[in-house]
PAZAPA-4460 file (N, C-alpha, C; in steps of 0.05 Angstrom, whole numbers, plus 32768, in hexadecimal, padded with zeros to 4 digits):
% residues 138
    n_x    n_y    n_z   ca_x   ca_y   ca_z    c_x    c_y    c_z   seq   type   mol
   7D71   8381   7E71   7D63   8392   7E61   7D6B   83AF   7E65     1      M     A
   7D70   83BA   7E4E   7D74   83D7   7E54   7D61   83E8   7E3E     2      K     A
   7D51   83FB   7E49   7D42   8409   7E37   7D55   8422   7E28     3      I     A
   7D54   8420   7E11   7D68   8433   7DFB   7D58   844E   7DFF     4      S     A
   7D66   845F   7DF2   7D59   847D   7DF4   7D40   847E   7DE3     5      S     A
   7D40   846D   7DCC   7D29   8468   7DBB   7D0D   8461   7DD0     6      K     A
   7D11   844E   7DDF   7CFD   8446   7DF0   7CF4   845D   7E05     7      G     A
   7D04   8469   7E12   7D02   847F   7E26   7CF6   8496   7E15     8      E     A
   7D01   849F   7DFE   7CF4   84B5   7DF1   7CD9   84AD   7DE5     9      Y     A
   7CD0   8496   7DDD   7CB9   848E   7DD4   7CA5   8491   7DED    10      A     A
   7CAA   848B   7E07   7C99   8490   7E1B   7C98   84A9   7E1F    11      L     A
   7CAA   84B9   7E23   7CAA   84D7   7E21   7C95   84E4   7E11    12      R     A
   7C95   84DC   7DF5   7C86   84E5   7DE2   7C6C   84DF   7DE7    13      A     A
   7C66   84C9   7DF2   7C48   84BC   7DF6   7C3E   84CE   7E0F    14      L     A
   7C4D   84D0   7E27   7C47   84DF   7E3A   7C41   84FD   7E32    15      L     A
   7C4D   8509   7E1E   7C47   8529   7E1B   7C2C   8523   7E0B    16      V     A
   7C2A   8510   7DF8   7C14   850F   7DE9   7BFA   850C   7DFA    17      L     A
   7C00   84F9   7E10   7BEA   84F5   7E23   7BE3   850E   7E36    18      G     A
   7BF5   851C   7E38   7BF0   8536   7E4C   7BDD   854B   7E3B    19      Q     A
   7BDF   8545   7E23   7BCF   8557   7E0D   7BBA   8547   7DFF    20      H     A
   7BB1   8536   7E0B   7B9F   8521   7DFF   7B8B   8533   7DEE    21      E     A
   7B87   8529   7DD7   7B6F   8533   7DC3   7B79   854E   7DB8    22      G     A
   7B92   8557   7DBE   7BA1   856B   7DAC   7BB6   8564   7D9B    23      K     A
   7BB8   8570   7D84   7BD0   856A   7D73   7BE7   857A   7D77    24      V     A
   7BFE   856C   7D7B   7C15   857E   7D83   7C29   857A   7D6B    25      L     A
   7C36   8591   7D65   7C4B   858E   7D51   7C66   8580   7D5D    26      S     A
   7C74   8576   7D46   7C8D   856A   7D55   7C9C   8579   7D5C    27      I     A
   7C9F   8592   7D5A   7CAE   85A7   7D64   7CAA   85A9   7D89    28      A     A
   7C8A   85AD   7D8B   7C81   85AC   7DA4   7C8B   8593   7DB5    29      D     A
   7C87   857A   7DA9   7C8B   8562   7DB5   7CAB   8564   7DBC    30      I     A
   7CB8   856D   7DA5   7CD7   856B   7DAE   7CDF   857E   7DC5    31      S     A
   7CD5   8594   7DC5   7CD9   85A9   7DDA   7CCF   859B   7DF7    32      D     A
   7CB9   858C   7DF3   7CB1   8584   7E11   7CC2   8568   7E18    33      K     A
   7CCC   8558   7E05   7CDC   8544   7E0A   7CF9   8544   7E0A    34      T     A
   7CFD   8558   7E01   7D1F   855D   7DFB   7D28   8549   7DE9    35      L     A
   7D1A   853D   7DD7   7D25   852E   7DC3   7D2A   853B   7DA8    36      V     A
   7D3D   8536   7D9B   7D44   8546   7D82   7D2C   8541   7D6F    37      P     A
   7D24   8553   7D5B   7D10   854D   7D4C   7D15   8538   7D37    38      I     A
   7D2C   8534   7D2B   7D32   851C   7D1A   7D2F   8503   7D28    39      S     A
   7D36   8501   7D3E   7D32   84E7   7D4B   7D18   84E3   7D54    40      Y     A
   7D09   84F6   7D5E   7CEA   84F3   7D64   7CD9   84EE   7D4D    41      L     A
   7CE2   84FA   7D35   7CD2   84EE   7D1C   7CCD   84D1   7D18    42      E     A
   7CE9   84C5   7D1A   7CE9   84A9   7D1B   7CD8   8498   7D2F    43      Q     A
   7CD9   84A4   7D4A   7CCE   8496   7D60   7CAE   849C   7D5C    44      I     A
   7CA6   84AF   7D51   7C89   84B6   7D50   7C81   84A6   7D39    45      L     A
   7C8F   849E   7D25   7C8B   8490   7D0C   7C84   8475   7D19    46      L     A
   7C98   8469   7D26   7C93   8450   7D33   7C7B   844B   7D45    47      Q     A
   7C76   8461   7D55   7C5A   8462   7D67   7C44   8463   7D56    48      L     A
   7C47   846F   7D3E   7C2E   8470   7D2C   7C28   8456   7D22    49      K     A
   7C3D   8443   7D1A   7C3D   842D   7D0F   7C30   841A   7D24    50      M     A
   7C3A   841A   7D3F   7C30   840A   7D4F   7C15   8414   7D5C    51      L     A
   7C07   8427   7D50   7BEC   8430   7D55   7BE7   8441   7D6A    52      G     A
   7BFA   844C   7D77   7BF7   845C   7D92   7BF5   847A   7D88    53      H     A
   7C01   847F   7D70   7C00   849E   7D6C   7BF5   84A2   7D51    54      V     A
   7BE6   84B9   7D4D   7BDD   84C3   7D2F   7BEA   84DB   7D27    55      K     A
   7BEB   84DE   7D10   7BF4   84FA   7D07   7BE3   8509   7CF2    56      S     A
   7BE5   8523   7CF3   7BD6   8533   7CE4   7BE8   8542   7CD2    57      K     A
   7BE5   8546   7CBA   7BF6   8555   7CA9   7BEF   8574   7CA8    58      R     A
   7BFD   8585   7C9D   7BF4   85A0   7C95   7C00   85B4   7CA9    59      G     A
   7BFB   85CA   7CA6   7C05   85E4   7CBB   7BFD   85DC   7CD5    60      S     A
   7BE4   85D3   7CDD   7BE2   85CC   7CF9   7BE3   85B0   7CFA    61      R     A
   7BF4   85A3   7CF1   7BF6   8587   7CF5   7C0B   857F   7D0D    62      G     A
   7C0C   8568   7D0D   7C1D   855B   7D27   7C14   8541   7D2B    63      G     A
   7C15   853B   7D48   7C0F   8523   7D52   7BFE   8521   7D69    64      Y     A
   7BF0   850D   7D6B   7BDC   850B   7D85   7BD8   84EC   7D87    65      S     A
   7BD4   84E8   7DA4   7BCB   84C9   7DAC   7BB5   84C1   7D98    66      L     A
   7BB8   84A7   7D90   7BA4   8496   7D7E   7B90   848B   7D94    67      R     A
   7B9D   8481   7DAE   7B8C   8470   7DBE   7B8C   847C   7DD9    68      T     A
   7B7A   8474   7DEB   7B77   847E   7E05   7B8E   8473   7E12    69      N     A
   7B99   8485   7E24   7BB2   8481   7E31   7BB4   8464   7E45    70      P     A
   7B94   8461   7E4C   7B92   8448   7E60   7B9A   842F   7E4D    71      A     A
   7B95   8434   7E33   7B99   841B   7E1F   7BB6   841A   7E14    72      D     A
   7BC5   842C   7E1C   7BE2   8428   7E16   7BF4   841C   7E2B    73      V     A
   7BFA   8400   7E27   7C0A   83F3   7E35   7C24   83F7   7E35    74      N     A
   7C33   83FE   7E48   7C50   8408   7E47   7C61   83ED   7E40    75      I     A
   7C5C   83D3   7E4D   7C6C   83C1   7E44   7C6A   83B5   7E27    76      G     A
   7C53   83BC   7E1A   7C4A   83B9   7DFE   7C60   83CD   7DEE    77      D     A
   7C5F   83E5   7DF8   7C71   83F9   7DEA   7C87   83F1   7DE9    78      V     A
   7C95   83EC   7E00   7CB1   83E6   7E07   7CBB   83CC   7DF4    79      I     A
   7CAA   83B7   7DF8   7CB0   83A1   7DE8   7CB1   83A4   7DCC    80      R     A
   7C9F   83B3   7DC2   7C9B   83B8   7DA4   7CB4   83C9   7D99    81      R     A
   7CC0   83DB   7DAC   7CD0   83EE   7DA1   7CEC   83E3   7DA8    82      L     A
   7CF2   83D7   7DC1   7D09   83CC   7DC9   7D12   83B0   7DC4    83      E     A
   7CFC   839F   7DC5   7D04   8384   7DBF   7CFC   8377   7DDF    84      G     A
   7D09   835E   7DDD   7D03   8354   7DF9   7D0A   835D   7E12    85      P     A
   7CFC   8354   7E27   7D06   8361   7E41   7D15   8354   7E51    86      L     A
   7D1E   833A   7E4B   7D32   832A   7E59   7D4F   8334   7E58    87      A     A
   7D5C   8335   7E6D   7D75   833F   7E71   7D8A   832C   7E63    88      P     A
   7D86   8314   7E5E   7D95   8302   7E50   7D83   82F1   7E3E    89      M     A
   7D91   82E6   7E26   7D84   82D9   7E12   7D77   82C0   7E1E    90      G     A
   7D82   82B2   7E30   7D7A   829A   7E39   7D61   829C   7E48    91      C     A
   7D60   82B3   7E57   7D45   82B8   7E61   7D2D   82C6   7E52    92      A     A
   7D32   82C8   7E39   7D1E   82D8   7E26   7D08   82C0   7E21    93      S     A
   7CF0   82CD   7E21   7CDE   82BA   7E15   7CD6   82BF   7DFA    94      I     A
   7CD9   82D5   7DEC   7CD4   82DE   7DD1   7CEE   82DB   7DC4    95      T     A
   7D08   82DC   7DCC   7D21   82DB   7DBC   7D33   82C8   7DCF    96      S     A
   7D2C   82AD   7DD3   7D3E   829E   7DE5   7D55   829D   7DD6    97      Y     A
   7D6C   829B   7DE2   7D87   8291   7DDB   7D92   827C   7DEB    98      E     A
   7D94   8264   7DE2   7DA1   824F   7DF3   7DC1   8252   7DFC    99      P     A
   7DC2   824C   7E10   7DE1   824D   7E1D   7DEA   8236   7E25   100      C     A
   7E05   8231   7E18   7E10   8217   7E22   7E11   8210   7E40   101      I     A
   7E0E   8225   7E51   7E11   821E   7E6B   7DF2   821B   7E7C   102      L     A
   7DE1   821F   7E6C   7DC2   821D   7E74   7DC0   8204   7E83   103      E     A
   7DC5   81F1   7E7C   7DBD   81D8   7E8F   7DC7   81D6   7EA9   104      P     A
   7DDC   81E7   7EAF   7DE5   81EC   7EC9   7DE7   8207   7ED6   105      T     A
   7DDC   8217   7EC7   7DDD   8234   7ECD   7DD0   823B   7EE7   106      C     A
   7DD9   8246   7EF8   7DCC   824E   7F11   7DC3   826C   7F0E   107      L     A
   7DC7   827B   7EF9   7DC3   8298   7EF3   7DA5   8298   7EE6   108      L     A
   7D9C   8286   7ED4   7D88   828B   7EC5   7D6E   828F   7ED4   109      K     A
   7D69   8284   7EED   7D55   8287   7EFF   7D54   82A6   7F07   110      P     A
   7D67   82B1   7F0B   7D6D   82CD   7F11   7D64   82E0   7EF8   111      L     A
   7D6F   82DA   7EE2   7D6B   82E6   7EC7   7D47   82E7   7EC2   112      W     A
   7D40   82CC   7EC7   7D21   82CA   7EC3   7D0F   82DC   7ED6   113      T     A
   7D1B   82DB   7EEE   7D0A   82E9   7F02   7D0B   8306   7EFD   114      R     A
   7D23   8313   7EF4   7D25   8330   7EEC   7D11   8334   7ED9   115      I     A
   7D14   8322   7EC3   7D00   8327   7EA9   7CE5   832A   7EB0   116      R     A
   7CD9   8317   7EC4   7CC0   8314   7ECB   7CB6   8330   7EDB   117      D     A
   7CC7   8333   7EEC   7CC2   8350   7EFB   7CC0   8367   7EE9   118      T     A
   7CD4   836B   7ED9   7CD4   8382   7EC7   7CBB   837C   7EB4   119      V     A
   7CB5   8368   7EA6   7CA0   8362   7E97   7C83   836B   7EA7   120      A     A
   7C82   8360   7EC3   7C67   8366   7ED0   7C62   8383   7ED3   121      Q     A
   7C79   8392   7EDC   7C74   83B0   7EDF   7C6F   83BD   7EC5   122      I     A
   7C7C   83B7   7EB5   7C77   83C5   7E9A   7C58   83BD   7E90   123      L     A
   7C53   83A2   7E93   7C38   839C   7E88   7C1F   83A8   7E96   124      E     A
   7C26   83AD   7EB2   7C13   83B5   7EC4   7C11   83D6   7EC0   125      E     A
   7C1C   83E3   7EB1   7C22   83FF   7EB1   7C17   8407   7E93   126      T     A
   7C08   841A   7E96   7BF8   8429   7E7D   7C03   843F   7E7D   127      T     A
   7BFA   8452   7E64   7C05   846C   7E66   7BF4   847B   7E78   128      L     A
   7BDC   8475   7E7C   7BCB   8483   7E8F   7BD9   8480   7EAC   129      A     A
   7BE0   846A   7EB3   7BEC   8468   7ECA   7C05   847F   7ECF   130      D     A
   7C16   847D   7EB9   7C30   8491   7EBC   7C21   84B0   7EBF   131      L     A
   7C0E   84B5   7EAD   7C06   84D0   7EAF   7BF5   84D8   7ECB   132      L     A
   7BE9   84C8   7ED6   7BDE   84C7   7EEF   7BF1   84C2   7F06   133      D     A
   7C07   84BC   7F00   7C23   84B3   7F14   7C1A   84A0   7F26   134      R     A
   7C07   848A   7F1C   7BFD   8473   7F28   7C10   845D   7F1E   135      R     A
   7C17   844C   7F2F   7C2B   8437   7F2E   7C21   841D   7F3C   136      F     A
   7C20   8407   7F34   7C1B   83ED   7F41   7C33   83EA   7F4F   137      S     A
   7C33   83DB   7F65   7C43   83D4   7F79   7C44   83B8   7F80   138      R     A
***
């Protein structure tokens, strides 16, 4: 599994909005704080809006804010919905399984499955509030 710039930038945007919870931030402000180009950030914020994590306000004082409580924003859910499966290989994926001709005798699949499970557990146990409060499960 590799987190693309889209996944990283989405998390950056959510963190900035979480740091300013209850306030509407312009896309320019979010861009300045995340170092994400406005044109790309618009696409990401639209996706986060469609996922229900962000809301927008039009007008001269418009912008974006969090729709939900940071404690209700699950990082695993955000990454899966933006990036797709968490498995490093298709044969280890639960949601996008891809069979392999070597699978019946493969000695690597248990490793790929363990990696998938470990990454999924960490992401599923982490909320936006945990990141904002610098709390991590170990």
